[in-house]
N, C-alpha and C positions, 0 to 999 in steps of 0.2 A: 504494499500500500504506500502511495506516494505521501510525502510529508508536505503539507500546505505552509509555506513560508511567505505567502504573498503579503501579509500585513506585518511581518518581522521587520522590526527597526532596532539597530544597535546603538545603544548609549555608549560611546567610547569613554566617557567619564567614569562609568562604573560597569566594567565588563563583566564581573562575577555576578552581578544582580540578575534577577530575571527580567528579560528585555519585553518590550511591547510586542505582542504577537507571538510569544514564545510559549509553548505548551508546558504546563506545570510539571508533567512527568519528564519532559526533555530537559528541563531545568534541574531536577533531581538527579538525573544521569550526568549532567555536566558537573554538578558539584561532586558526585562520586568520582568522575574521571580526575578531577583535581585532587581528591583524597588519594587516589591510586597513582599519584604523580605523573599524570598525563600518559597513561599507558595506551596500548593499541586497542583497536576495536575488538579483537578476538579476546584479549585478556579481560576487557570490560564486560564482554558478554559472557565469559566464564565466571566472572564474579557475580554477575547478575542471576544467570541461571534460567531466565525467561525471555528476555529480550535477545534477539539475534544480532550478530555483528553488522549485518547488512542495514539494520534499522539504525544502529549507532553511526554508521558510515553516512546515511542520509541526514541525521542529526548534526553531525560534525560539519557537513557541507552547507546545509540550509540555515543553521543557526551559527554559523562562523566560529566554531569552537577554536580553531587554530589561531584566528585573528584576535579573539578575546584572550587566549593564552598569552600571545605575544604582547598585547597591551598591558595586560596584568604583570608580566615579568619586566617589561620595560618600566612600568610605574614603580615597581619594587626597588629599581636601581636609582630612582630619583630621590632627592631630599624631600621631606615632608612639605616644606613650604612651596615646592614646585609642583606637587601633585594636585593641581588646580585646573580643572576643564575649562578652557577659555570659552567665554559667552560669545554669541555671534557679533561680529565686527560691524558696528553701526555706521562707520564711515563709508562703507560701500553700500550702495542702494540695492535693495532686494531686486531680483530680476523681473518680478511680475507687479512691483509696486508702481503706482501711478505717479508720474512726474508732477510735482506740485509747482505751480507758477505763482509768482508773487501776485499778479493780478487777481488770482483767485481768493486772496486772503481778505478778510474783514478787519478794518481798523477801527478800533473803539475810540471813544472820546478821549481817554486818558492816553492814547497813542499805542496801546498794546495792539499786536497784530494776531488775529485769530486765523490759523490755517484751516483749510477744508479738513474734514474728518479723514483719518488715515483708512486705507483699505482694510477690510476685515481680515482678521488672522485666519489663515487656511488649516493649520495644524490642528489636531484634536486635542482634548483636554489631557489626555494621558501623556501623549507626545510632549505637550507644553509643560507638563508637570516634570517629566523626566529632564527637561532641559533647564527649567528655572526654579524647581523646588529648593535646591541648595542655596538659593539667595536668602531664603527666609528660614530654612531648616537644613543645616549642613548635613545631618544624619538621616535624612529622609530616604526611605527605602519603599519600593513598591512591593507589597505583598498582597494576599488575596483580600484582605480588608480594605485597605487603601485603593486597590484597583477597582474593587467593587463600588466603593464610594465615588470615585472619579468617574465611572461609567454611568452611574445613576445621576450625579450632578450635570454631566453633559447631556444626558437625555432630557432632563427637565429644562436647562437652559436653552438648549436648541430645539426643543420640541414645541408642542401646540401651547397656547396660552391657558393659564389656569391650573398649572400643574401643582400638585401637593406632594412633598416628599419628607419623610420622617426617618432619621437614621438613629438607630439605638446601638452605639458600639460600646465596647468596654473602654475604661480609661487608658491613656497613653497608646492611643492608636492612630496619632497624626490627625485627628479629625479637624482641628483648628487650621492646621497647614493646608489640608485639603480644600476647606472652605475658602480660605484667602486665595488659593490658586484658582478655584472655580469663579470667584468674583472678578479677579483680574482677567481671566480668559474671556469671561462674558463681556466685559468692557471693551476688550480689544476685538471681540468678534461682532459686537453690536455697539458702535461708539456712541449711540444717542441714549443708551440706557443709564438710568440712575439706580444705584444699589444702596441698600441699608443693611448694615451688619449689626446685629443686636447681641449684646453680652450681658452677664450677670450684674456688673458694676462698671463704674466710670473707669477704674484703673485698667481692667481688661479691655474696655472699648478704646482706650487711648493706645495701648500696646498693639491690638489688632489693626488700628488705623495706620500706625506707623509701619507695620509689616505690609499692609496693602499698598501704602504709597512707594515703599522701597521696592517691591516686586514689580510695581507698574513703572517706576522710572527705569528699571533695568530692561523690561520686556517691550516697552512701548518703541515704535519705530524711530529712526534718526530724526531729529528735528522737532519732535514733540515732547511735551513735558507737562508740568503741572502749573496752573495759574499762580502767578506770584502774588496776586492781591488777597489770598486767602491764608490767614495765620492761624486758623483753628487746629487743635490737635485731634479734633473729632470729625472734620469735615474738610473736603478738598475737591477740586474739580479739574479735568483735563483741559489743556489750553487750545483745544480746537473748537471750531465753531459748533454750537449746539451741545457742547460737553456739559453734562448735568452733574450736580454735586453728588459725591460719594459720602455717605454718612456712616459713622460708627456711633452708635447710641447704647444706653444702658437699659436695664429693665425699668420700666415706668416712665422713661424719658419722653418729652413732648416730640412728637413726629410731625405736627402740623406744618405744612408748607413744603415738605420733601416729597419727592417722587420715588417710588420703589417699583421698578420693573422687575427686579428680583429681590426678595428680602430673605435674608439668611439669619436664623436665630441659632446662636451657638451656646448652648447650656445657659439658659435664662435663669436657672436656679443653681447657685454656685456649690452648694453642699447638702449634706443630708439634714443638717440642722436647720437650714432655711425651709425644707420641706415641712417641718413641724409647725412653722409659723403660718397661721391662717392668713394674715395680712400679705405675707410675701407670696403665697401661692395665688391669693385673689389678684394681687397686682400683676403676676406673671400671666395669668390666664386672661386678664383683661388687655394686657399688651398684645397677647397672640390673638385673641377673639375679637377685639375691637380696634385698637389702634393700628395695627398692621393692615387689617382688612380695608380700612380707609385710604391707605396708601398704595395698594397695589394697583398697577396701571399697565396697559399694553403699550408696547413700543410701535415704532412706525411700520415695522414688519408684520404687525399682527401677533406677535408672540409675547413673551414674558408674563407678567401678572402671576409669577410663580412664587412659591413660599417653600423654603427648606428649613426644616426644624431638626437640628442635632441635638440630641438629648440622651445622655447616658442615664440609665435607670438608677433611681435613688431610693425608692421605697413605694409602698402603696398609696401614698399621697403626693407624688411627684406630678408635674404637668402632664406627662404621657399618660399616667393612669387616669387623670381628670378627663383627658380627651377620649380615652377608651371608654370610660364609663358613660360619657355624654352620647357618644355615637351608638354604643350598645343600647342605651335607653330609647335613642331615636329609632333604631331598628326594631326594637320590641313594640314601640308604639305605631310603627308604620309610617314615621315622618321621613323626609328626604334626608339623605346622608351624603355628604361630599367625600368620595373615596380618596383614601391616601395610598401612596406607595411607601412601604416600609421595608427599610434595609435593617435587619436584625441579625446581630452577631454576638454570641457569647465568647468567652476567652477560649474555652475548650471545645473541640469538635463534639457535637452532641450526638446521641444515638437517635433511632427513630422515635422512640417515646419522648424524648426531650424535644425534638423538632415538632411532634404534634402538640405537646404542651405549650410551646411557644406560639404556635399557629392559633391555637385556641384561645390564647390570651388577648389577641386582637379582634376588633369587630369582623364579622363575616364580609362586610362590604369592602374592607382593606385588602390591598394586594401585598402580601408579605413575601420578601425575597431574602435569600441567604447568599453569603459569599460561597466560594468553593470551600467544601468541607473535606476533610481527609479522614485518618483513622480516628474513631471515636475516643475521647479522652486525651487526645494530643492537641497542643495549641493551634488555633486557627491561623495565626501568624507565625511565620518562621523566625521572627524577631524574639519571640518568648520561648521558654522551655517549660516542660511540665514540672520541673523543680521549682520554678519560680512561681507557678500557680499553686503548688502545694505549700509554699512558704507563705504566700498571701493568705490562703484559706486558714492556716495555722494561726495567724496573728490577728485576723480581722474578726469582729462580731459576725456570727453566722448569717444573720438577717442582712446585713450590709454587703457581705461577700455574695450572697445569692442574688441580690438585686443588681449590684454593680457588674458582676462578672458572669452570672448565669441568666440574667434577664428574668428573675424569678421573684416576684413581689407577693405571691399569694400564700406561701407557707410560713407559719409562725414557728421559727426555730430560735434556739438560744434562750437567754435568760427571759423570764416573765415573772413579775411579782405576784401574780396570782396562781394558785395551785388548786387542784381539784379537791385536795385533802382539807381545804378551808372550809367547805360545806359538809358537815357531818350528817348523814342520814339518821333519822329517828322515825320509829314506827308510830303509827297513829294511836295505838293502845297505850304507848309509853308517854304521850303528851298529856300534861296536866294544867296547861295554861287555862285561865278562866277569864282572861280579858286580853285584849291586843291593841296595838298601835297600827294604824293603816296609813302608809304614805302613797300618794298618788302623783305620778308625773303626767300632768294633765296637758293633753293636746286640744286646742280650742277650735281648730278648723274641722276636724273630722273629715276632710277630704280624702278621696280615694288616692292612694300612692304615698300619702304623708305618714309620719309616725303616729301610732295610735297611743291612746292613754293607757298608762300601766299602773296597776294597783297591787301593793304587796303588803300583806299582813304579817306582823311580827309580834310575838309574845315573849314573856319572860318566864324562865323556869330553872330553878337551882342555879341562880346567878349565870344563866346563859340565855342568849337570844334564840328564839326559835322562829324560823320562817315557816309560817302556817300555810300561806297560800301566795301564788303568783298569777295574776290574771290580767286580761286585756279588756279594756272598756271600749264598746263599739259606739260609733255615731257621734253626734254633735253633744254639747253639754247637756242639753235637755234629755237626751237619750241616755246619758251616762249616770245621771242622778239617780233614777230607780235602781240601776246596778249597783251603784255605791251603796245604797240602802240594803239591798240583799246581802252584800258581802258584810256590811256591818253587823247584821243579825247573825250570820254564819259564823263570823269569827269573834262576837262579842266585843266589838269595838269600843275602846275606852277613849281614845282621842284620834282625830283625823288630821293628818298633816298633808298639806298641799304646797308644791313649789311655787314660790313668789314669782320666779323668773318668767314663767308662762302666763302669769295673770290669773291662774285658776283660783288661788286664794282669795283674790279680791272678789272674784264672781261668787264664791261661796260665802264670803263675808256680806256681800250685797243682799244675800238671801236672808240675812240675819241668822247665819249658821243652821238655817233651816233646809233640810234636804227631804223632799218628798214627804213633808209633814212631819219629820223627826228633827229634833234639835240636837246638835253635835258640839262637842268641844274641839272647835278647828283652830289649828295652830299653823303659823306660816314656817315653810322650810326654805331656808336661804342658802345660796351656794357660797356666801361669804367671800366673794371674790376669788374663790378657789376653782381650779380646773377639775374635771371629773376624776382624773387621775390622782389629785391630791385629796379629793374627797373620799375616794376609794381607800387612799393610804391610811385614813383615820380609823378604819375597821380592821386593817390587816393585822395588827397586833393581837385583836380579840379573836379573829379567825385563825391565826397561826397557833393560838394556845387551845384550839378545839372547843371554843365557846360560842360558835355559830352553828346551830343545827337547822336542819330542813326536813320537812315531813317527806318521808321516803317516796309517797305516791304523787308528789307534785309533777304534773305532766311537763313542765317547762324547765326541768332541771338542767338539762343539756344546753338549752337556749340561754339560761342564766349564766352557766359557765362560759359559754362562748362570748357573751356580751362582756363579762367581767375581764376576759382576756383581752377583748378589744379595747376596753378603758385602760387596762394595765399597760398595753402596747401603744396607747395614744392613737388608735385609729379613729380619728374624728368623724369620718364619713360612714362608719359602720352604725347600725342600729344599736342602741344601748339603754332604751327606755326602761326595761325590767331590771337591768343592773343598776341604773341610777336611782330608781325608786328603791330598791333593795338596800343600797347604801345609805340613803336618807333614813330608812326606817331602822336599820340595825344601829346606826349611829345615834339616832334619837332615843331609842330604847337603852342603849348603853349609857348614855349621859343622863337620862332621867331616871331610869328605874334600876339599872344594874348597878351603877356606881353609889347609889343611895340605899340599896337593899330593898327597894319597894317593889312589890308585885301586885298588879291590879287584880281585883276580884271579880265576882259576877257582875253582870250588867242587867238590869231589869227595867224594862220599859213600863212605867206606871201610868195609868189612865188619869186624866184630870191635870189641871194646870192652875189651880187657884182662881178659877174664874176668867183667865185671860184666854181669849179664843186664839186658836191657831198654835198654841205652845203646848208641847209634850213634856212632862217632867221626866228628868233622867236621875235614876237612883243608882249609886255605887255601893258596893259591899266594901267592908274595910280592906279585904285583901290579906295576902300572906306577907309579913314583914320580917325582915332579918335583923335590922339595926334601928329602925325608927318606929317606935311603938306609939307615937303621939299623933297619927295621922287622923284627920277628921273622919267621922263615920259617914257622913252624908253632906252632900251640898247640891244646890240647884243651878241650873244654867237657864237663863231666861232669854228670850228673843230680845 
C-alpha cells in the first residue's frame, strides 16, 4: 500500500517532532529508528516484528527520514545560541504578494498613512503554528491535543458564521498558545476582523495582549505593523485601512463599543476557589451569555460571529457545567438549543467506558470530538508520562484531580464531613418521644419544577435528637397549611419553626399563628448569616457522638443522606430542602431542649377558648425533665 505524503511538510527547525501531515505510527517508527542509532530498514523491521522493511523504506523516503537525521546531527554540532530557526525574511517581497502603490494609501488628518490591507495569508493554521509558535512559546510542540485544537480552531475561524466551539483540555497543554496563534492567523487571513480575547483577570489579559502583539509584529508582511496612536496595554489595531481594534479583556469587563468577529474566552474562571463563589460564577455566565452575544458580528465575507470557549474542568459548579445543565434542561423542555462542538481530552487515554461516560456528560445536541487516543491508561500527549500522572494523582485531592485531568465532575470522592453513621436508625417501637419540634423550609411559589417545601419533625429522647419524619409539602401556601396540621397531630407538635429567609414565618405570623383553625407556637428560624455548610457544621458534633437518631422506616433516608453530602461538599445547585430543614430542626432541639435537659410532654388539643371566637387553647403536659424541675405546668397561646 502506498504512503500518502501529499500533505507532508517538514519543519526544518524541529526535525525530530511529528511533522504536519505525518502519520502518528510513522512518527513512532521514526523515533524508534533514532533510538536504534539510525539502523537499516531490515534491522528496524526485525526489531518491530510486524511492519515490513518495505514499509519502512516508503516512510524513509516519503517523510524524509534521512534529511531529518542530517538536520538533527548538524544542529547538535552547533552552539546552543545558534540553534534558532530563522524566520522568513521580510526584506524580500513574497512572490504572490500584491505590490502596494503609494497612491493606494489613505492619509489621515494627523499625517499617518494607512496602507491597503495585506493579501490574506494562504498557509493553514497548523503550518502557521509550526512556523511562528516559538515566538511566543519556545517549547511549543505539536502533539495530538494541540493538533486537534488547531484543526478545530481553523474549522471555526474559516467556516460558516455562528460557530460555537468549546475546548475542555487538561492543564499545561498549550491552550493559551494555541488561542493566540489562532487569533493572529484569523487576523492575517481576514484583515477586516476584530477579535476579543477574554481572560479571568486583568493581569492575564495584559500578558495575552502582549503576546498577541508580539506574534503579529513578527508574522505580519513587511511594511505593516501596529498603529502608533494606541498606547493601551489591552487594545491595539493594525495600521492598514479598515483595521479594527483587537481587544484583550477580563471577566466582567465592559465590551460596549468593540466588535468581535471572533471572540475567544480563555479560562474565564481562574481556579477552583472561584467556582465556589456564586458572584464570580454569575459574572462569568453573564459575560458569556450576555456581553459576548451582543458583540458577535459577521465580517465582510459573511463569516465570523464565532465563539470559542477554552475551559478546563474545575468542578460541578464551573461555567462548563452551568452551560451543560442549561442546555440539558432546554432539551428536556423541548426548547431550541444552540449546538456546540466540544473537543474533550483527559490527561490519560480513556477506555471505551470512560469515553461513553464523557459523551453522556454533555447534552445530546452537542457534537463531542476527541483527539487521537492511544493505549488506554497512557498519556494522550507525548509530552507527559504515566509516572507524572501518577504523581499528580497522589498529591492532589481526588475530586480536583478527577475534574481537571479526567473531566469527571459527577462522582463525590475524597473527604466529606458528612458520614452515613451520623444518622443512627431506631425502630418505631423504641421511640418514646411525646412531643416534637417541626421545622419547615417553605417554598412560596409552589410552581412546577421549583423546590418544594420540606417538613422535618424532630423529638428528644434520652438526651438525643430523634428524627421522627421527613416529608414534602405539595402545592401553594394555602394547600400546605392543612398538611402542616396533619403532621402536627401525627407527631404531637410542641413548636413550629419556619425559615425567615423565604418569608414563610411572616406568612404564618400574619395568620396569627393560626393554621387551619389551630393555634401554634411559631418561632422564626434564621440562617444567622451562615452558609448551609456552616449551619450543618453546628450539628456535626452531636451527630458524630451518635446522638442523632432517625426512625428506621422513614422513606427519605437515602435522599436525606444525599442532600447532606451535597451541603457538606458545597454543591449549591443541588436540591437540599430536606437536609436544610433537618439541620434547622436538630440544631433547635439541641439548643433549646437537649442542652437544658428538657423534654416536651404530651400535646392535648382542648375545646373552648375562653369565649374568644376562632381561638383553640393548647395545653402542654409537664414533660420529662432531667435537670430543670421548675418548668410551668400549663400556659396558653392566644391569637
